[in-house]
C-alpha positions, -999 to 999 in steps of 0.1 A, spaced: -749 -80 689 -766 -100 661 -747 -131 649 -742 -133 611 -761 -164 599 -734 -171 573 -697 -178 579 -674 -148 572 -649 -150 544 -621 -153 570 -639 -182 587 -644 -199 553 -607 -197 546 -600 -213 579 -620 -244 569 -592 -253 545 -613 -259 514 -595 -273 484 -607 -242 465 -627 -212 475 -642 -187 451 -655 -152 456 -689 -143 471 -694 -176 489 -721 -177 516 -725 -208 537 -749 -211 566 -735 -216 600 -759 -245 604 -744 -264 574 -724 -295 583 -691 -296 564 -671 -328 565 -637 -331 549 -635 -295 536 -600 -303 522 -618 -323 494 -644 -296 486 -639 -270 458 -663 -240 458 -667 -217 428 -677 -181 430 -712 -168 439 -721 -200 458 -749 -200 484 -755 -230 507 -785 -227 531 -793 -240 565 -790 -277 577 -773 -289 545 -747 -317 548 -716 -317 525 -696 -349 528 -667 -362 505 -652 -349 473 -674 -321 460 -668 -296 432 -693 -268 429 -692 -244 400 -701 -207 398 -736 -194 406 -746 -225 425 -774 -225 452 -780 -254 475 -811 -248 495 -819 -259 530 -819 -295 543 -800 -309 513 -775 -338 515 -745 -343 492 -728 -376 500 -698 -383 477 -683 -413 496 -653 -425 477 -665 -410 444 -672 -373 435 -701 -351 431 -697 -323 405 -722 -295 402 -718 -272 372 -723 -235 368 -758 -219 373 -772 -249 391 -800 -249 417 -806 -277 442 -839 -270 459 -847 -279 495 -846 -314 509 -827 -329 479 -802 -357 482 -773 -365 459 -756 -398 465 -723 -409 448 -722 -437 473 -749 -463 482 -752 -496 500 -763 -527 481 -800 -532 487 -802 -567 471 -794 -587 503 -761 -599 488 -741 -581 515 -743 -564 548 -749 -526 549 -744 -496 571 -713 -476 581 -707 -496 613 -701 -528 592 -665 -534 580 -660 -527 543 -651 -563 535 -688 -573 544 -704 -545 525 -713 -541 488 -710 -503 485 -715 -487 451 -693 -456 446 -698 -438 412 -696 -401 405 -726 -379 402 -723 -351 376 -746 -322 371 -736 -302 341 -744 -264 337 -779 -249 341 -795 -278 360 -825 -271 383 -835 -298 408 -870 -295 423 -876 -299 460 -873 -334 475 -855 -349 445 -829 -377 447 -799 -385 425 -783 -419 427 -746 -430 421 -734 -430 385 -759 -404 372 -748 -378 347 -773 -350 343 -768 -333 309 -768 -295 305 -800 -276 310 -821 -303 326 -848 -295 351 -865 -319 375 -899 -316 391 -905 -320 429 -898 -355 443 -881 -368 412 -858 -399 414 -829 -396 390 -815 -431 387 -800 -429 352 -783 -403 330 -803 -377 310 -803 -361 276 -797 -323 274 -823 -296 279 -851 -317 291 -878 -313 317 -880 -344 338 -903 -357 366 -914 -388 383 -902 -419 401 -881 -428 382 -874 -397 362 -888 -395 327 -885 -368 301 -916 -348 297 -906 -321 272 -878 -298 259 -867 -270 283 -864 -234 270 -829 -220 265 -836 -183 270 -815 -184 302 -783 -189 282 -786 -153 269 -792 -140 304 -761 -159 317 -740 -143 290 -752 -108 300 -745 -115 337 -710 -129 332 -701 -106 303 -693 -137 282 
């Protein structure tokens, strides 16, 4: 008998997610911490070796590719509708202080750490290229796309194509996909 590489709907319900939409596929190799703080929309696909940790809200038609990490910490990560997070991306709503003003690492008591916890928000129609990183407090405006290996350390303006370390806006992004989304959803 061949094992299904994705959890069944019955198994997903047993996790105890805060919310669980229709047509959700999550790889059996995905690590899910605190499922009671995770809300999943409909038509969500989460691939192999991804880590979900903390309060997460995923919209409809979201794909999180393999080897991604979503660390919400004491904040929240929100991913809007029709978003794609390509392989090996990391989204951090929590981060240690790298200045040297405090100690760091999860084994150190909180009183000695300077942890930054700020929400990360991806609005609708965001496409993140492979190997990208988003840092705490970033709000990605609707329709933005990011080239491979982009570091997003500040909020963006809508419908831009961004790339680089740190991310910088290169040009406007086409909006043809909006009509396709309307056709798909009947809206």
